[in-house]
C-alpha positions as CSV (number, residue, x, y, z in Angstrom):
1,M,97.8,91.4,143.4
2,L,94.7,89.6,142.5
3,S,92.3,87.2,145.1
4,E,92.7,83.9,145.7
5,D,89.7,82.2,144.0
6,K,90.4,82.9,140.1
7,K,93.8,80.6,140.0
8,P,93.8,81.1,135.7
9,A,93.4,85.6,135.5
10,E,95.9,85.3,138.5
11,T,98.6,83.2,136.8
12,A,98.1,85.3,133.3
13,T,98.9,88.7,135.5
14,K,101.8,87.3,137.4
15,E,103.2,86.4,134.0
16,S,102.8,89.3,132.3
17,R,104.4,91.0,135.1
18,Q,107.5,88.6,135.1
19,T,107.8,89.5,131.7
20,L,107.6,93.4,132.3
21,L,110.2,93.7,136.0
22,G,112.4,90.8,134.4
23,G,111.8,88.6,137.9
24,Y,112.2,91.8,140.0
25,E,108.5,91.8,140.8
26,G,109.1,91.5,144.3
27,L,111.0,94.4,145.3
28,C,107.9,96.5,143.6
29,D,105.8,96.4,146.9
30,R,106.4,100.2,147.8
31,A,102.7,100.6,146.1
32,W,100.1,98.4,144.1
33,V,96.7,97.6,143.2
34,E,94.9,94.9,144.2
35,I,92.0,93.2,142.0
36,D,89.1,91.4,143.6
37,L,88.3,89.3,141.1
38,A,85.2,88.1,142.8
39,A,83.7,91.4,142.6
40,L,84.2,91.4,139.1
41,D,82.2,88.0,138.7
42,N,79.6,89.7,141.1
43,N,79.3,92.7,139.0
44,V,78.7,90.8,135.8
45,K,76.5,88.7,137.2
46,Q,74.4,91.5,138.8
47,V,74.1,93.1,135.3
48,K,73.3,90.0,133.6
49,S,70.5,89.3,135.9
50,I,68.6,92.3,135.0
51,L,68.6,91.4,131.3
52,S,66.5,89.1,129.1
53,S,68.1,85.8,128.3
54,Q,68.2,87.1,124.1
55,T,70.5,90.0,125.6
56,Q,74.1,89.6,125.5
57,L,76.6,91.4,127.5
58,M,79.8,93.2,126.4
59,A,82.7,93.8,128.8
60,V,84.1,96.7,128.0
61,V,88.0,96.2,128.7
62,K,89.5,99.0,126.9
63,A,92.4,101.3,128.1
64,D,93.8,97.6,130.4
65,A,90.4,97.2,131.4
66,Y,90.3,100.7,133.3
67,G,93.5,100.0,134.8
68,H,92.4,96.4,136.5
69,G,94.4,94.7,133.7
70,A,92.4,93.4,130.6
71,V,93.5,89.7,130.2
72,A,92.2,88.8,134.2
73,V,89.2,91.0,133.6
74,S,88.4,89.8,130.0
75,Q,88.9,85.7,131.5
76,T,86.8,86.6,134.8
77,A,84.0,88.7,132.4
78,L,83.7,85.9,130.3
79,E,83.7,83.4,132.7
80,A,80.6,85.2,134.7
81,G,78.7,85.3,131.8
82,A,79.8,88.0,129.3
83,S,79.8,87.1,125.5
84,W,81.8,89.7,124.0
85,L,84.7,92.1,124.9
86,G,85.1,95.6,123.8
87,V,88.7,97.7,123.1
88,A,89.7,100.9,122.1
89,T,92.6,99.8,120.0
90,I,93.8,96.7,117.6
91,P,97.1,96.2,120.4
92,E,94.6,96.0,122.9
93,G,92.4,93.5,121.1
94,I,96.0,91.4,119.9
95,E,96.9,91.4,123.7
96,L,93.7,89.5,124.7
97,R,94.1,87.1,121.4
98,K,97.7,86.2,122.5
99,A,96.2,85.7,126.0
100,G,94.5,82.8,124.1
101,I,91.0,84.7,124.7
102,E,88.4,83.2,121.8
103,A,85.5,85.7,122.6
104,P,84.5,88.1,120.0
105,I,85.9,91.4,120.4
106,L,85.2,94.7,119.1
107,L,87.1,97.2,118.5
108,L,85.1,100.3,119.1
109,G,88.0,103.2,117.6
110,A,88.3,104.0,114.0
111,T,90.6,102.0,111.9
112,H,91.6,103.2,108.3
113,T,94.8,101.8,106.7
114,A,95.4,98.5,105.0
115,E,98.1,97.8,107.7
116,Q,95.2,98.2,110.4
117,V,92.9,95.8,108.2
118,K,95.0,93.3,107.8
119,A,96.2,93.2,111.3
120,I,92.4,93.1,112.4
121,A,91.8,90.2,109.9
122,H,94.9,88.2,111.0
123,W,93.8,88.5,115.0
124,Q,89.9,88.3,114.3
125,L,89.1,91.3,115.2
126,Q,85.8,93.0,114.5
127,P,86.0,96.6,113.7
128,T,83.5,99.7,113.6
129,I,82.4,101.4,110.4
130,C,81.9,104.8,110.8
131,T,82.2,105.8,107.3
132,P,81.5,104.8,103.6
133,K,85.0,105.6,102.9
134,Q,86.4,103.7,105.8
135,A,83.6,100.6,104.3
136,L,85.5,100.8,101.2
137,V,89.1,100.6,102.2
138,F,88.1,97.4,104.5
139,A,86.4,96.0,101.2
140,E,89.1,96.8,99.0
141,V,92.2,95.4,101.4
142,L,90.2,92.2,102.6
143,G,89.4,91.7,98.7
144,D,93.4,91.7,98.3
145,L,93.9,89.2,101.2
146,D,90.6,87.0,100.1
147,R,88.9,87.3,103.3
148,S,85.9,87.9,105.0
149,L,84.9,89.9,108.2
150,P,82.3,90.6,110.6
151,V,81.6,94.4,110.7
152,H,79.8,96.7,113.0
153,A,78.2,99.8,111.5
154,K,78.2,102.7,113.8
155,L,75.7,105.5,113.7
156,D,75.7,108.7,115.4
157,T,72.6,109.6,116.7
158,G,74.0,112.6,118.8
159,M,76.8,112.0,120.7
160,S,78.4,114.0,117.4
161,R,81.4,111.4,118.2
162,L,82.1,108.2,115.8
163,G,79.4,107.4,113.3
164,T,77.2,108.2,110.0
165,P,75.1,110.7,111.0
166,W,71.9,108.9,111.6
167,Q,70.3,110.9,108.9
168,E,72.3,108.8,106.3
169,A,72.0,105.7,108.1
170,T,70.1,103.6,105.4
171,E,72.2,104.3,102.2
172,F,75.5,103.9,104.8
173,V,74.0,100.0,105.6
174,R,73.3,99.6,102.2
175,L,76.6,100.3,101.1
176,V,78.3,98.0,103.7
177,K,75.6,95.3,103.0
178,R,76.6,95.2,99.2
179,L,80.5,95.7,99.7
180,P,82.5,92.2,99.2
181,N,84.0,90.7,102.4
182,L,82.2,92.9,104.5
183,K,79.4,90.8,106.9
184,L,77.3,93.2,108.6
185,A,77.5,91.5,112.2
186,S,75.5,95.1,114.5
187,I,74.3,98.3,113.5
188,Y,74.8,100.4,117.1
189,S,75.0,104.1,118.4
190,H,76.2,105.4,121.6
191,F,74.4,107.7,124.1
192,A,75.7,111.0,125.2
193,T,73.8,111.8,128.5
194,A,72.5,108.2,129.7
195,D,74.1,109.0,133.1
196,N,71.5,112.2,133.7
197,L,68.7,112.3,135.6
198,D,66.8,114.2,132.8
199,R,66.1,111.6,129.9
200,T,65.3,114.2,127.3
201,V,68.3,113.7,125.5
202,M,68.6,110.0,125.7
203,Q,65.0,109.7,124.9
204,E,65.8,111.8,121.7
205,Q,68.6,109.7,121.0
206,H,66.5,106.2,121.2
207,A,63.6,107.6,118.9
208,R,66.7,108.4,116.0
209,F,68.1,104.8,116.5
210,E,64.5,103.7,116.3
211,R,63.2,105.5,113.4
212,T,66.6,104.7,111.5
213,I,66.5,101.0,112.3
214,G,62.9,100.8,110.9
215,Q,63.9,102.5,107.5
216,I,66.8,100.5,107.3
217,K,64.4,97.6,107.7
218,L,62.1,98.8,105.4
219,A,65.2,98.9,102.8
220,G,64.8,95.0,103.1
221,I,67.8,94.7,105.4
222,N,67.4,92.9,108.3
223,P,70.2,93.9,111.0
224,P,71.6,90.6,112.8
225,R,72.4,92.2,116.0
226,L,71.2,96.0,117.6
227,H,73.0,97.9,120.6
228,L,72.5,101.2,122.3
229,A,73.0,100.7,125.8
230,N,76.3,101.8,128.0
231,S,76.3,101.0,131.6
232,A,73.8,103.8,132.5
233,A,71.7,102.7,130.0
234,A,71.7,99.3,130.9
235,L,70.8,100.3,134.5
236,T,68.0,102.7,133.4
237,D,65.2,101.2,131.2
238,N,65.4,97.4,129.5
239,N,63.9,98.8,126.4
240,L,67.3,100.2,125.8
241,H,68.9,96.8,126.0
242,Y,68.3,95.4,122.3
243,D,70.5,91.8,121.6
244,L,73.6,93.4,123.4
245,V,74.2,95.8,126.2
246,R,78.3,97.7,126.5
247,V,79.3,97.3,129.9
248,G,82.1,99.4,131.1
249,L,82.3,101.1,134.1
250,A,79.6,98.7,136.1
251,T,82.2,95.9,135.5
252,Y,84.1,97.3,137.9
253,G,81.8,97.9,140.6
254,L,80.8,101.9,140.2
255,Y,77.7,103.3,139.2
256,P,77.8,105.6,136.1
257,A,75.2,107.9,138.8
258,P,74.0,107.7,142.2
259,H,70.4,107.6,141.1
260,L,71.5,104.2,139.6
261,R,72.6,102.8,142.6
262,S,69.3,100.8,143.6
263,I,69.1,98.8,140.5
264,V,71.9,95.9,141.3
265,R,74.6,95.5,144.1
266,L,78.2,96.3,142.7
267,K,81.3,95.8,144.3
268,P,84.4,98.3,143.8
269,A,87.1,95.8,142.5
270,M,90.0,98.1,142.6
271,Q,91.9,99.0,145.9
272,V,95.2,100.9,146.0
273,K,97.6,100.5,148.8
274,A,101.3,101.7,149.5
275,R,103.7,101.4,152.8
276,V,104.9,103.7,154.9
277,T,108.3,104.7,154.2
278,Q,109.3,107.3,157.2
279,V,107.5,108.8,160.3
280,K,108.5,111.6,161.8
281,T,107.5,114.6,164.4
282,I,107.4,118.0,163.1
283,A,107.2,121.2,165.3
284,A,104.8,123.6,165.0
285,G,105.0,125.8,161.8
286,T,107.0,123.6,160.1
287,G,106.2,123.5,156.4
288,V,105.6,120.3,154.5
289,S,106.4,119.1,150.9
290,Y,106.9,121.6,147.8
291,N,105.7,125.3,148.5
292,Y,104.7,124.6,152.1
293,Q,101.2,124.4,151.0
294,F,100.6,123.0,154.6
295,I,102.4,124.2,157.7
296,A,101.9,122.8,161.2
297,K,99.9,124.6,163.4
298,K,101.3,122.1,166.5
299,P,103.8,119.4,166.5
300,T,102.6,116.6,164.1
301,Q,103.8,113.0,163.4
302,I,104.1,113.0,159.9
303,A,104.0,109.8,157.8
304,V,105.5,109.7,154.4
305,V,103.9,106.9,151.7
306,G,105.8,105.6,148.8
307,I,103.2,106.6,146.3
308,G,102.9,109.6,144.2
309,Y,101.3,111.7,140.9
310,A,103.4,109.3,138.7
311,D,101.9,106.4,140.0
312,G,98.2,107.5,139.4
313,I,97.5,109.7,143.0
314,P,96.0,113.2,141.1
315,R,98.1,116.2,142.5
316,N,95.2,118.2,142.9
317,L,94.1,116.2,145.2
318,S,97.3,117.9,147.7
319,N,95.8,118.6,151.1
320,K,92.1,117.6,150.2
321,M,92.1,113.6,150.6
322,Q,91.9,111.3,153.4
323,V,93.4,107.8,153.3
324,L,92.6,104.5,155.6
325,V,95.7,103.8,158.4
326,R,94.7,100.3,160.5
327,G,91.1,101.1,159.4
328,K,91.0,105.2,160.6
329,F,90.8,108.1,158.2
330,V,94.0,110.3,158.3
331,P,94.4,113.3,156.1
332,Q,96.9,113.9,153.5
333,V,99.0,117.1,153.9
334,G,101.1,119.3,151.6
335,A,101.7,118.8,147.6
336,V,101.5,115.0,146.7
337,T,105.1,114.6,144.8
338,M,105.9,112.6,141.8
339,D,106.8,109.1,143.9
340,Q,105.7,110.1,147.5
341,L,102.9,111.7,149.7
342,M,102.9,112.7,153.1
343,L,99.9,112.1,155.7
344,D,99.4,113.4,159.6
345,V,99.4,110.7,161.2
346,S,99.3,112.0,164.9
347,A,96.0,110.0,165.7
348,I,97.7,106.7,164.6
349,P,100.4,105.8,167.5
350,D,103.7,104.1,167.6
351,L,103.0,103.6,163.5
352,E,105.8,101.6,161.8
353,I,107.4,101.9,158.5
354,G,106.4,99.0,156.4
355,E,102.5,99.8,157.5
356,V,99.9,99.6,154.6
357,V,98.3,102.6,153.7
358,T,94.6,102.1,152.0
359,L,94.3,104.9,149.3
360,L,91.5,103.3,147.3
361,G,89.5,100.7,148.8
362,N,88.5,99.2,152.3
363,D,90.1,99.3,155.8
364,G,88.0,97.8,158.6
365,K,84.5,99.3,158.6
366,N,85.4,102.4,156.4
367,Q,85.9,102.5,152.8
368,I,87.0,105.1,149.7
369,T,86.2,104.9,146.5
370,A,87.3,106.3,143.1
371,D,83.7,108.5,143.3
372,D,85.1,110.1,146.6
373,W,88.3,111.4,144.6
374,A,86.1,112.2,141.3
375,E,83.6,114.3,143.6
376,T,86.5,116.4,145.3
377,L,88.5,116.9,141.9
378,G,85.0,117.7,139.8
379,T,85.8,114.7,137.1
380,I,84.5,111.3,136.8
381,S,85.2,108.2,138.1
382,W,86.5,106.9,134.8
383,E,89.2,109.3,134.7
384,I,90.3,107.9,138.3
385,L,90.1,104.5,137.5
386,C,92.6,104.5,134.2
387,G,95.4,106.6,135.9
388,F,96.6,103.6,138.0
389,K,97.5,101.4,135.0
390,H,101.1,103.1,134.6
391,R,103.4,102.3,137.3
392,L,102.0,100.2,140.0
393,P,102.2,96.3,140.0
394,G,98.9,94.5,140.3
């Protein structure tokens, strides 16, 4: 469910749901995700406010926009001032093109086969080139197609993930620049520790990037565009902004680290809600859910809620999470099951079937965020957000 002030994005999402659910989407109201497009708009504009006029913003919308809905998020982000979109896979890029989105789309993941190159060229996506071998494959296939393609050379400056080692960057970029049918669109790298208070590794990576770009320029190659900063780096230091920043988590209203909260004012865009499906009173000594991880110490009013781990509620939150009912915190009890979970609602009088439970989001003056769950689980908020992209309607 999307907020009312962004009609085009709302329509696109509803049409995709109609296709998926065959017209039965009204039956899927046991649990759902709400996306506040006004919050997304705010977040893009907040990040834009700390960038210079020469620095563009890429909204990273991979993994269905971190579970928020890639098409609606992309449309909103572009309207708010983003210039680029970032995806991980070719199908993610094709989805955006089929929705009529014409903005440049960078494929952040690796692609190698002839069929992938043909699809990238057909859908006018822009690939990341990580190795000389990959560059040669692209050049050969594009030559057969008699097509040219903007490509982005990625360097590994310390993440030890995708990219040519920074020590070999000059020869790598020289090859990309020399090969026919490849148009060098940018050189970029990615930080491993930008969200840490200790900036030692980040500064080392930045120095490697600077040194490498200097060597590339001495070789007579002037990169048309440089980018290095993710959300954390973009909020940390404007010396890391270059020509483009790649903003993922901040787009969705969450901070990569607590110490970055004062830089801009972000608003979480996702809320997760479900309905009460049964209310019952159990006696003292009664166990709840599988393996009786919770046993009532006194007569307890239990509410069953139609959402579970198949919908994105981590099972390891069992007996550790709270939800909001009528604006009040109430504890979840017993093991979270595949499709349902139970609450101790003894403090909520006359609770009725069909009432709304807020698992993530705001209700009254209280709020529960993905950060709260992540802290409890010892994980990251990125993982929490991505867990809701499969079964819940939006």
